[in-house]
C-alpha positions as CSV (number, residue, x, y, z in Angstrom):
1,M,-3.4,37.4,41.9
2,A,-1.7,34.7,38.8
3,E,2.3,35.3,38.5
4,T,4.7,35.3,35.6
5,Q,7.5,32.8,34.9
6,T,10.5,33.0,36.7
7,S,13.8,31.3,35.9
8,T,13.6,28.0,34.2
9,P,16.2,25.1,34.5
10,A,18.0,24.5,31.3
11,I,15.2,21.7,29.9
12,S,14.2,22.5,26.5
13,F,11.9,19.4,24.3
14,A,13.6,20.4,21.4
15,D,16.5,18.8,22.4
16,P,16.8,15.5,20.5
17,A,18.2,13.5,24.0
18,V,15.2,14.7,26.2
19,Q,13.1,13.8,23.2
20,Q,13.8,10.3,23.0
21,C,13.6,10.0,26.7
22,P,11.1,12.5,28.0
23,F,10.1,10.7,30.9
24,G,13.0,12.9,33.5
25,A,12.0,16.2,32.4
26,Y,8.6,15.6,32.9
27,D,9.0,14.8,36.2
28,E,11.3,17.6,37.5
29,L,9.0,20.2,35.9
30,R,6.0,18.5,36.7
31,S,6.8,18.8,40.6
32,E,8.9,22.3,40.4
33,R,7.2,24.1,37.0
34,P,4.0,22.4,35.9
35,V,3.9,25.2,33.4
36,Y,7.0,26.0,32.2
37,C,8.0,28.2,28.9
38,D,10.2,26.7,26.5
39,P,13.5,28.9,26.6
40,V,13.9,27.1,22.6
41,T,10.4,27.4,20.9
42,G,8.9,29.7,23.7
43,N,5.8,27.3,23.8
44,Y,4.7,26.8,27.7
45,I,4.2,23.1,28.6
46,L,1.7,21.4,30.6
47,T,2.7,18.8,32.5
48,R,-0.1,17.9,35.1
49,Y,-2.7,15.8,34.2
50,E,-5.5,18.4,35.4
51,D,-3.8,20.8,33.7
52,V,-3.8,19.0,30.1
53,R,-7.5,17.9,30.6
54,R,-8.6,21.2,31.4
55,A,-7.1,22.7,28.5
56,L,-8.2,20.0,26.5
57,L,-11.7,20.7,27.3
58,N,-11.7,24.5,27.4
59,T,-12.1,24.8,23.5
60,G,-12.7,28.9,24.1
61,A,-9.6,30.1,25.4
62,L,-7.6,27.9,23.7
63,R,-7.9,27.0,20.2
64,N,-7.0,23.9,18.2
65,R,-6.5,26.5,14.9
66,T,-2.7,27.1,15.6
67,G,-1.7,27.6,12.6
68,L,1.2,24.8,12.4
69,V,-1.4,22.2,11.1
70,A,-3.1,23.8,8.2
71,T,-0.6,26.6,6.8
72,R,3.0,27.5,7.0
73,S,4.7,30.2,5.3
74,D,4.0,31.7,2.0
75,A,7.9,31.7,1.1
76,G,7.3,27.7,2.0
77,A,4.4,25.5,2.5
78,N,2.2,27.6,1.3
79,R,3.9,28.2,-2.2
80,V,4.1,24.8,-2.7
81,Y,0.6,24.0,-2.4
82,S,-0.9,26.8,-4.1
83,E,1.5,25.7,-7.3
84,K,1.4,22.3,-7.3
85,G,-2.0,20.9,-5.2
86,W,-4.1,22.0,-2.9
87,M,-3.7,24.5,0.1
88,P,-4.7,22.7,3.3
89,I,-7.6,23.6,5.1
90,D,-9.1,23.1,8.8
91,T,-11.3,20.7,9.5
92,L,-11.0,18.3,12.4
93,V,-7.4,18.6,14.0
94,S,-6.7,21.8,13.3
95,N,-10.1,23.6,13.7
96,D,-12.7,24.9,16.3
97,P,-16.3,24.5,17.4
98,P,-19.0,25.5,15.9
99,E,-17.0,24.5,12.5
100,H,-15.1,21.5,13.5
101,R,-18.4,19.7,14.5
102,I,-19.9,19.8,11.1
103,Y,-16.9,17.8,10.2
104,R,-16.5,15.8,12.5
105,T,-20.3,14.6,12.9
106,L,-20.1,13.7,9.0
107,V,-16.9,11.7,9.6
108,D,-18.5,10.1,12.8
109,K,-21.4,9.1,10.6
110,V,-19.0,7.3,8.3
111,F,-16.4,5.9,11.3
112,T,-19.3,4.4,13.1
113,H,-18.8,1.9,16.2
114,G,-20.6,-0.8,14.4
115,R,-18.3,-0.5,11.0
116,V,-14.8,-0.8,13.5
117,A,-16.6,-3.8,15.8
118,A,-17.2,-5.8,12.1
119,L,-14.1,-5.6,11.4
120,E,-12.6,-7.4,14.3
121,P,-12.6,-10.8,12.3
122,R,-10.8,-9.5,9.8
123,I,-8.1,-7.3,11.7
124,A,-8.0,-10.6,13.3
125,E,-6.7,-12.7,9.9
126,I,-4.4,-9.7,9.3
127,V,-2.5,-10.2,12.8
128,A,-2.4,-14.2,11.8
129,E,-0.7,-13.6,8.3
130,L,1.9,-11.3,9.7
131,I,2.7,-13.5,12.8
132,D,3.1,-16.4,10.2
133,T,5.2,-14.3,8.5
134,M,7.3,-12.8,10.9
135,I,8.3,-17.0,12.2
136,A,8.8,-17.8,8.5
137,T,11.2,-14.8,7.6
138,H,13.3,-13.9,10.5
139,D,17.1,-14.5,9.9
140,A,19.0,-17.7,10.4
141,Q,20.0,-16.1,14.4
142,G,16.0,-15.7,14.8
143,N,15.8,-11.8,14.8
144,V,13.1,-10.3,13.7
145,D,12.5,-6.4,13.6
146,F,9.4,-5.9,15.3
147,L,8.9,-2.5,13.7
148,D,8.8,-3.8,9.9
149,A,7.5,-7.6,10.3
150,F,4.7,-6.5,12.2
151,A,4.1,-2.8,14.0
152,I,4.1,-1.2,10.7
153,R,2.3,-3.4,8.5
154,L,-0.8,-4.3,10.6
155,P,-2.3,-0.7,10.6
156,M,-0.7,-0.3,7.4
157,Y,-2.5,-3.0,5.5
158,I,-5.9,-2.0,8.0
159,I,-6.2,1.7,7.6
160,A,-5.4,0.9,3.2
161,E,-8.3,-1.9,2.9
162,Q,-10.9,0.8,4.9
163,L,-9.8,3.3,2.4
164,G,-9.8,1.2,-0.8
165,V,-6.5,1.5,-1.9
166,P,-3.9,-1.1,-2.7
167,R,-1.4,-2.3,0.0
168,A,1.0,-2.5,-2.3
169,D,1.2,1.6,-1.7
170,M,2.3,0.7,2.0
171,D,5.7,2.2,1.6
172,R,4.1,5.6,0.2
173,F,1.2,5.7,3.1
174,K,4.1,5.1,6.1
175,L,5.6,8.4,4.1
176,W,2.9,10.3,3.8
177,S,2.3,9.3,7.5
178,D,5.3,10.4,9.1
179,V,5.7,13.4,7.6
180,S,2.4,14.6,8.5
181,I,3.1,14.1,11.9
182,E,6.6,15.9,11.3
183,A,4.3,19.0,9.7
184,V,3.1,19.7,13.0
185,S,6.4,20.1,14.9
186,P,7.6,24.5,15.6
187,M,11.1,23.0,15.1
188,L,10.6,22.7,10.9
189,T,13.5,24.8,9.1
190,L,12.0,26.3,5.9
191,E,14.1,24.0,3.6
192,R,12.2,20.8,5.0
193,E,9.1,22.6,5.2
194,I,9.2,22.6,1.7
195,E,10.1,19.1,1.8
196,I,7.6,18.1,3.6
197,A,4.7,20.3,1.3
198,E,6.1,18.3,-1.7
199,I,5.7,15.3,-0.4
200,T,2.1,15.8,0.5
201,T,1.0,17.2,-2.8
202,E,2.2,13.5,-4.0
203,M,-0.3,12.1,-1.5
204,Q,-3.1,15.1,-2.5
205,H,-3.0,14.0,-6.3
206,Y,-2.8,9.9,-5.2
207,L,-6.0,10.6,-2.9
208,A,-7.9,12.7,-5.7
209,A,-7.9,9.9,-8.1
210,E,-9.7,7.8,-5.4
211,I,-11.7,11.0,-4.8
212,E,-13.3,11.2,-8.5
213,R,-13.0,7.6,-9.3
214,V,-15.7,6.7,-6.3
215,R,-17.6,9.7,-7.0
216,A,-18.0,8.0,-10.7
217,V,-18.6,4.6,-9.3
218,P,-19.4,4.5,-5.3
219,N,-18.2,1.6,-2.7
220,D,-18.3,0.5,0.3
221,T,-14.9,2.2,1.6
222,L,-14.3,5.3,3.6
223,I,-13.3,7.8,0.9
224,S,-16.7,6.7,-1.1
225,H,-18.7,7.3,2.0
226,L,-16.8,10.4,2.5
227,A,-17.0,11.7,-0.7
228,N,-20.7,11.0,-1.3
229,T,-22.4,11.7,1.8
230,E,-23.6,15.4,2.4
231,T,-23.4,17.2,5.4
232,Q,-25.7,20.6,5.8
233,G,-27.3,19.6,2.1
234,R,-24.4,19.5,0.2
235,L,-21.1,17.1,-0.4
236,L,-17.7,17.9,0.6
237,D,-15.2,20.1,-1.6
238,M,-11.8,18.2,-2.7
239,R,-9.6,20.6,0.1
240,E,-12.4,19.1,2.6
241,L,-11.8,15.8,2.0
242,L,-8.4,15.7,1.2
243,S,-7.4,17.4,4.3
244,I,-10.4,14.5,6.1
245,I,-8.9,11.5,4.7
246,H,-5.0,12.9,4.9
247,Q,-6.2,12.9,8.8
248,L,-7.7,9.5,9.1
249,L,-4.6,8.2,6.8
250,V,-2.9,9.2,9.9
251,A,-4.7,8.4,13.2
252,G,-5.4,5.1,11.4
253,N,-2.1,3.9,11.7
254,E,1.1,6.1,13.2
255,T,0.2,5.9,16.9
256,T,-1.4,2.5,16.2
257,T,2.5,1.1,15.3
258,T,4.2,3.1,17.7
259,T,2.2,1.8,20.7
260,L,2.3,-1.9,19.0
261,A,5.8,-1.5,19.5
262,S,5.9,-0.1,22.8
263,G,3.5,-2.9,23.7
264,M,6.1,-5.4,22.4
265,L,8.8,-3.6,24.2
266,W,7.3,-3.9,27.5
267,L,6.6,-7.6,27.2
268,V,10.0,-8.2,26.3
269,E,11.6,-6.2,29.6
270,Q,8.7,-8.0,31.7
271,P,7.8,-11.7,30.4
272,E,5.7,-12.3,33.0
273,L,3.4,-9.6,31.6
274,A,2.9,-11.9,28.4
275,E,2.5,-15.1,30.1
276,T,-0.4,-13.1,32.4
277,I,-2.3,-12.2,28.8
278,Y,-1.6,-15.7,27.6
279,A,-3.3,-17.2,30.8
280,D,-6.3,-14.8,30.8
281,P,-6.9,-12.7,26.9
282,A,-9.5,-10.5,29.0
283,R,-6.5,-8.3,30.3
284,A,-5.0,-8.0,27.5
285,K,-7.8,-4.9,27.3
286,T,-5.8,-3.6,30.2
287,F,-2.3,-3.7,29.0
288,V,-3.5,-1.9,25.9
289,E,-4.6,1.2,28.1
290,E,-1.6,0.9,30.0
291,V,0.7,0.8,27.3
292,L,-1.1,3.6,25.9
293,R,0.0,5.6,29.1
294,T,3.4,5.1,30.2
295,R,4.5,5.3,26.8
296,S,1.9,8.0,25.1
297,P,2.4,7.4,21.1
298,V,1.7,11.4,20.9
299,Q,3.4,13.3,23.9
300,T,2.2,16.5,22.6
301,L,-0.1,18.5,20.8
302,F,-0.7,22.5,20.7
303,R,-3.2,25.2,21.8
304,R,-3.4,28.6,20.3
305,V,-4.0,30.7,23.3
306,A,-6.8,33.2,22.1
307,E,-7.1,35.3,25.4
308,P,-4.9,35.5,28.2
309,I,-5.8,32.4,30.7
310,E,-4.0,31.6,33.8
311,I,-3.0,27.4,34.6
312,S,-1.6,26.7,38.2
313,G,-0.7,30.0,39.1
314,I,1.1,30.7,35.6
315,L,-0.4,33.8,33.2
316,I,-0.1,32.5,29.5
317,P,-0.6,35.6,26.9
318,A,-3.1,35.8,24.0
319,G,-0.9,34.8,21.0
320,A,1.3,32.0,22.9
321,L,1.4,28.1,22.4
322,V,0.3,25.7,24.5
323,E,1.7,22.1,24.4
324,V,-0.7,19.7,25.8
325,R,1.9,17.2,26.8
326,Y,-0.2,13.7,26.9
327,G,2.7,12.1,28.1
328,A,3.7,14.0,31.7
329,A,0.2,14.1,31.8
330,N,-0.5,9.9,31.7
331,R,2.3,9.8,34.4
332,D,1.6,11.8,36.9
333,P,1.4,10.6,40.1
334,A,-1.3,12.5,41.7
335,Q,-4.0,10.5,39.1
336,Y,-1.7,7.0,38.7
337,A,-0.1,5.3,41.6
338,C,3.8,4.4,40.4
339,P,3.1,5.9,37.5
340,A,6.0,4.4,35.4
341,T,4.8,1.1,35.9
342,I,2.6,-1.2,33.9
343,D,-0.4,-2.3,36.4
344,L,-2.6,-4.9,35.1
345,D,-4.7,-4.3,37.6
346,R,-4.9,-0.5,37.6
347,G,-8.6,0.6,38.2
348,N,-8.7,3.7,36.3
349,A,-5.9,3.2,33.4
350,A,-8.3,3.8,31.0
351,S,-8.5,7.4,32.0
352,H,-5.3,8.1,30.1
353,L,-5.4,11.0,27.8
354,A,-3.3,9.3,24.7
355,F,-6.3,10.4,22.4
356,G,-6.6,13.7,23.9
357,A,-10.2,14.3,25.6
358,G,-13.1,16.4,24.7
359,P,-15.1,17.4,20.9
360,H,-11.1,16.4,19.5
361,L,-10.7,13.1,21.0
362,C,-9.1,11.0,18.5
363,I,-11.1,9.5,15.3
364,G,-9.6,6.9,15.1
365,N,-9.3,5.2,19.2
366,Q,-11.3,2.7,18.8
367,L,-9.8,0.9,15.9
368,A,-6.2,1.4,17.1
369,R,-7.8,0.0,20.3
370,G,-9.4,-3.3,18.5
371,E,-5.9,-3.5,16.4
372,L,-3.9,-3.7,19.5
373,R,-5.9,-5.9,22.1
374,I,-6.0,-8.3,19.1
375,A,-2.9,-8.0,18.2
376,F,-1.6,-8.7,21.5
377,Q,-3.9,-11.9,22.7
378,A,-2.5,-13.7,19.2
379,L,0.9,-12.4,19.5
380,T,0.7,-14.2,23.4
381,R,-1.2,-16.9,22.4
382,L,1.0,-18.4,19.5
383,L,4.4,-16.9,20.5
384,A,6.3,-16.6,23.8
385,G,9.8,-16.2,25.5
386,F,10.1,-12.7,24.2
387,R,13.4,-11.4,24.0
388,A,16.0,-8.8,22.9
389,A,18.0,-10.3,20.0
390,R,20.9,-7.4,19.9
391,A,21.8,-6.5,23.4
392,G,22.2,-3.2,24.0
393,D,21.5,-2.5,20.3
394,S,17.9,-4.3,20.2
395,V,15.9,-1.0,20.6
396,E,16.1,2.4,18.7
397,W,14.6,5.4,20.0
398,M,12.8,7.6,17.4
399,T,14.2,11.6,17.8
400,S,10.9,13.7,17.1
401,Y,8.8,16.7,18.9
402,I,5.6,15.1,19.0
403,A,6.1,11.1,18.9
404,H,7.5,9.0,20.9
405,G,8.5,5.0,20.4
406,P,11.0,2.7,19.0
407,S,11.7,3.0,16.0
408,R,13.6,-0.4,16.0
409,L,12.8,-3.2,17.8
410,W,15.1,-6.3,17.2
411,I,13.1,-9.3,19.2
412,N,13.6,-13.4,19.2
413,F,11.1,-15.5,20.8
414,D,9.7,-19.1,20.9
415,R,6.5,-20.9,19.1
416,R,4.2,-22.2,22.0
């Protein structure tokens, strides 16, 4: 018989200190209370690999339509959207089968493996350009902020080209992407909710203008293919298109940026990893999977309980929010030996859940993996001796309910 949640330790993922370094909390909960009701949010936290994986596959009892992504309060975000933009609609991330399948099929038609593979030469060109610029523009002491110089720019430049919008608008894209991640947080104040909605409506009008332009004169960009491809005998309307393109913008850059920074931090902490990849560039593939696993860029997403469900002996009531903690699952010692370490010989490295699993597997995972592999191959081929540039101040960690990784990473390096 299922038992109800009893007393809990004083751990909350609403705590900024826990957000910056959640791994100790994960270890404690995973061994003692693998299904844990957070005392601040009231959300049920899953920390074991098998529990998270099964939850991701259980689309009947655990729904993606949580209410966190598409809508907020009528006094807050909804008012802003109705007055100044378009009310968000559930299409991909915040939708459930069978409706989700309609939109996912369309995106999969446009965002094909062949299209991603054909991008690799262009990715390599942009990587080389950014490395050259990083070498030329580092400061007088030889220091560079890897986030600003490389990690933010690579995925932004690539997704901007794919969407057919100018690179000069990168700062706007970065802001829109950042607030999109923040918008899912259960800790938003009403004031911040309204601010995010205001920013998002600016993005909506920007993208709507692009949609109208490519419907009048189609081209080979992702926006054009989405806007001009029929699904179930019709073209998508503006709300549907805005929702999908918005999610592609986030999927196309945010996780890649964070993983690039986390991977570089590993190269700083363990220089032998860079030399191993330099000697055998094929090992960059496993390195990428291990970075995604050990420092998952998205630590958690949410599911709404449609009917009471028992997980690891805990009965979770209908209506509750469940957090599928990717960052905890990916360091589960029951799944991975020495889970906190990078192991380039790990046979099951790619089994991590950093991109989710099941019907909601991240749309941009192939593109992200390609960018990351090409980037780390080039960085280790052209540069060496990666090291912290500002002693204890070299790394700043983001404070986010959802995401995890460096927000600043000052490094130094040598040219090969």
